C-alpha positions, 0 to 999 in steps of 0.5 A, a space after each residue: 500500500 505504501 510502495 517502495 518509492 514512498 518508503 524510500 522518500 519517507 526514510 530520507 525525510 526522517 533521517 535528515 530531520 533527525 540529524 543523521 543525514 544532511 539537508 543539502 549535499 553534492 550527492 543529491 545534486 549528482 542523483 538529480 542531475 546525473 542519475 535521474 536523466 539516465 533513468 528516462 531512456 532506460 524506461 522508454 526503450 520499449 516505446 515503439 509507437 508502431 507496435 503501440 498503434 498496432 497491438 493496443 487497438 480499442 484500448 488505445 482509444 480508451 487510454 487517450 480518452 482517459 488522458 484527456 479526462 486527466 487534463 480536464 480533471 486537473 483544470 477543474 480541480 485547479 479551478 476549485 482548489 487553486 486559490 488554496 494551493 497558491 496560498 499554501 504552496 506559493 504561486 509558482 509551486 501551485 501550478 507546477 505541482 498540479 501539472 506534475 500530478 497530471 503527468 503522474 496520472 497520464 504516464 507514471 512516476 517517471 513523468 512526475 519526475 520529468 515535469 517536476 524537474 523541467 518546471 523546477 518544483 521545490 523538494 518539500 512540495 515534491 515530497 508532499 505531493 508524492 506522499 499524498 498521491 501514493 495514498 490516493 492511488 491506493 484508494 483508487 486501486 481499491 475502487 477500480 477492483 471493486 468496480 471490476 468485481 462483477 467481471 469474470 475471467 476471460 475463460 468464463 466469459 469468452 473474448 467479447 467486449 471488443 477486446 483483441 484476439 488472444 495470441 501466444 504472446 498475449 497469454 504469457 504471464 507478467 515478466 519477473 522483475 529483478 533479474 538483471 543481466 550485467 552485459 545487457 545492463 551495461 549496454 542499456 546504460 551506455 545507450 542511455 548515456 549517449 541519449 542524455 549527452 545529446 539531450 544535454 547538448 541540445 538543452 544547454 546550447 541549442 534551446 538554452 533551457 537546461 531543464 528541458 533535458 528530460 523531455 528531449 531525452 524522452 523524444 529522442 528515445 521514443 524516436 530511436 525505439 520506434 525506428 530500431 525496436 529489435 535492437 533495443 528489445 534485447 536490453 530493454 528489460 535490463 534497462 528497466 531494472 536499472 532504471 527502477 533502482 535509479 528511481 529509488 535513489 531519486 526518491 531517497 534524495 528527495 526525502 533527504 532534502 525535505 523538511 517535515 514541518 513544511 511537508 506536513 503543512 503542504 500535504 493536506 491540500 495537495 492530498 485533497 487536490 489529488 483526490 479530486 483530480 483522480 475522482 474526476 478522472 474516473 467519473 469522466 472516463 466512466 461516463 464519457 466512455 460508456 455512454 458516448 463511445 460504448 466502451 466496455 467497463 473492462 476496457 475503461 477500468 484497464 485504460 484508467 489503470 494504465 493512466 493513473 498507475 502506469 503499465 505495471 499496475 495495468 498489466 498486474 490487473 490483467 493478471 489478477 483478473 485473468 484478462 489474458 488478451 488485454 495484457 499486452 495492450 494494457 502494458 503498451 498503453 501505459 508505455 505510451 503514457 510514459 511517452 506523451 505525459 511529460 509534453 502534455 502536462 508541461 504544456 498544460 502548466 505553462 499554457 493554462 494553469 500558470 496564467 490562472 495562478 498568476 491572476 489569483 496571486 495578483 488578486 484577480 479571478 480566474 
């Protein structure tokens, strides 16, 4: 229920605030500026857009609808709670954290990190947002499994509801995580380092915005993964394993740089914002998907899961419910979320939420 990232972050927060670790350190800078960018290409080596379009079929449409619902729910939630967020977090962190949480609920934690880094969200706000959102996600997963309780396994109900036909690859169980081949991991890290070098050069010397390193690395990796999918397929699993380790370092470093007093002061309103955002997303995708587009409940819940939880939780739901033919489409839909969420939500923040926050800070209306 708490999740490993939240535990790592809370451990860092406790250690720093009890005087065991320092609040600032060159180590944290290395984690944020060197290790963290390496994780992005490692996670995106399976982002072959041609395969996504080919194999997700109907679920892709529901997933894109869910992404739109997240954007709409973010704008609505910010309209309702934005003034409070501006007062609690400050004018700049208010719209930035709202954008980061939107990316979290389209792609996943890596997109939250990407948007937070690109927009330069403060450490205390990142800790508060992640802590609050992890609890909301736990409630969300309980809710969607409750809604899915009447939908049986495919063996009992057939392959209806518009799902893709089952193939041998679809029937495979979720792959075991944690087994990292050293040679493959080395190749994956080398590939990621080259991508990050190119992205850093473009961000610093061409665009002249160093914070755009992660979005640029995302774009370049997806382009390569789509053009050369077979070359990256053999090292993608090892790369993902290394990336998950790197993300743990990041969450621990974020916790170490946080203040318990500031986090506790910011968390309640962020918790409320995240709750309203996710609830509105679920209500919108169920209402619009079912009554306007006639998607099945199974398709809607899986797509929503891929949005809010990411590819891993969506695939895990397929395994738990024995929805075998949806395993690969759910996984690929979540990977598509990795690809698009950072760009969508940086644009949402700069184009929509920031002007609203600035008006409120100036004493005007939205």
